[in-house]
Each structure stands twice: as C-alpha cells, then as structure tokens.
C-alpha angles and dihedrals in degrees: 000000000000118000119240110254116191091179117045120235117267092023108174110183116173098235096157093055088066096048096106091053089045092051091050091049091047092051092047093049092046092051090046090052092050090048092051093049090048096046103036103019126207123295095237116201127226088273090071106027099037126224137095123309120195123187116208130182121207130203092230135016103293127223104244093208092054091047091051092049091050092052095042091056090062093067095230096127138273110323125217114203129199135169110245122198096332139010093266096055120076134183114214115201119199132179121269111287109251094229119062089211113117089220091062091053092048090050092055091047091049091048092053092044093052094046094050094045089053097048097035111040112214095027111140132194115238109178145314137213132192134195128180121234093248093052092047091054090052091049092052092049094046093045094052091044092052093052095045094048091048092053094045092046092051091048092051091048091053091049094052094038096049129354131312090258090063091053094050094046091048094051091048091051093048092048087052090052091050093049091051091052093048091046090052092053092045090052097045096034090220112166113275110209140138091293089062091049087055089049091051092052089048090051089052090051093050093046095050091047091056093043095049091053091053093042091051091052090048091053091047092052091045088063094042099046104035093161095052118097119244097254089056093047093049093047090048093048096047092048091049092053095039096095090053092047094049095045093048093048093047096050092048091049091053091055093045091048090057090047091050092050099043106018096085130231093294091070096035096098093046092048093045090052091050094049091049090047092055093055095041094044093050091048094048092047091057106031105024111030099035099039092045089066089073093054090049091058101249112168133192093241111022091180092061109049092172095057116162119264110282129207116257094239136027130216111261112255112226125213091258093052097053118098 
C-alpha cells in the first residue's frame, strides 16, 4: 500500500528567490494591520472593557433602532448592540451595574429580558456575563504580559539553542503573526475577549513549533554542506521539511474546519483566529523567519569567513545515504 504524499519527493521550490517580494508583502500587510487597529480599533468583549453583556435571540431579524430604544427606556444605561453569529442574535452591552450584588445584576437582566419579550414576541434570553472595571483592567494587563513574555521567552530560547540570528528572525516572524491576527479582528470586528488571547498564545505555539523544525534542519545542513551558500542551504532545508509542514497544517485545518462548522457562534472567533494563524504561521516560517537569516548575515561556517566558493545547489541526500 502506497503512502499518501501531498508533497512529491525531491521537491525543490525556490523559496529564497522570492524573499524580496515576500518581505515587501510582509511589510505591507503589517502596516495595513497596524492601520486597521489604529483606525477601527478592536471590538473588546466584556472581559476587557467591563460591564454587563446580555445575549438575546429573536424570532425574526430585529430592528436595531427599536431594540436600542426599548433598552434605553429602562434607564439601565447606554446600550451597545451588535449582531452575534447571525442576524437574529444580538449582544447587548450595558455599563457596569453600580451595585456589586449579584441580585442587582440579575434584576437588570430580568428587566431587559421582560421588556424585549414584550415588544418582540418570540425573543428569548440566552445568557449574560458581567465583569467589573477593576477586573477588566487586570485581565488586559495579564493578557498583554502573557503574550509579551511568551514572545521574549521564545526568542531567548532560539538564541541559546541556535545562533542569535535565529532568535531575531523568530521574534520578527511571531510579531508578524500577531499583527496579522490583530488586523483581522480589527477588520472583521469580531469580539476580542479572553478566548482570543488563548487563540493568540496557541498560534504562537504552533508558529514556533514549525519554525524550530525548519531552523533545526537549517543548522544540520549548515554542518553538512559547509561549502554551500546560505540561500541554497535554506532552500534545501525548507524543501526537506515541506512535507511535514503541509501535513501538519492540513490535519489541524481539518479539525478547525469541523469546529468552525459545528462549534457554534461562541467558538467562532476562537476558531477563526486559529485558522488564520495556521496560514500566517506557515507563511512566516517559510518566507519571513528562514529568509531573514540571510539578511542577518548567517553563514554556514561562521568560524571561516573566507570559505571556498560553494556550488549553488547540493545533491539531495536520500534516506539511504544519511548516516
């Protein structure tokens, strides 16, 4: 029985030859992501902004203006409405309830639920969540700290495990992945809450896993082909690890596709972030992290700067030829 091979043997794609175009595309996308976050901002969930969030389902597509008027008449504060999952489901955000008593919060929720059920027959209450302003500030600080420490820790690991060039290229690639994720949420205005922070950390974990595999193969080939130039070594290493990269990404996407289809709207933002992260992380591993090593001056034998001229390509080493 023949094994399924998504990438043919002896694949030799010229990844490095496209690195200037890839760098230009990466810079353009990063600037666009920063611009989107600056102009539109992120749609922070109750976890980060504090307040009361009520989810309501309607029998038909509701008129947002009428829903807002119905809630404003209750005197519970200015309401912010947003469609959630589909046109018939709305999230209603209200300011933090003055009293910390759970009974006061339940009273506000009941008041909104009764008013909407009266004015919109068939409307049903789904759930609510509440976070105080102090807790939301702590969540923002802890979320940012978790992401920053993860990136710095990964960079330091790559520096001590390989060379300093690997650490710098890895941090740059991960920052690119983070910017793409933030830009996506600024563009789509999907709710950005603690679930998305978990998705971001998962994306970082996936990206570094892929990058470390490629970096390890690059270092191995640097020792094996000391007379080969760095573009040739990087192309060889990326092509050798390409089957593993494609197979890993595809299997994860299959699982995420099922989660996106059947996981419900509660997990939609998390799943969308993960799917985007797979594509962005794979791209940055090949075209950003690996190719950036050339610009950072990495050489096959740093102890011998005057190494003899090396051929541009090396003969592919088959499984039987490897020691």
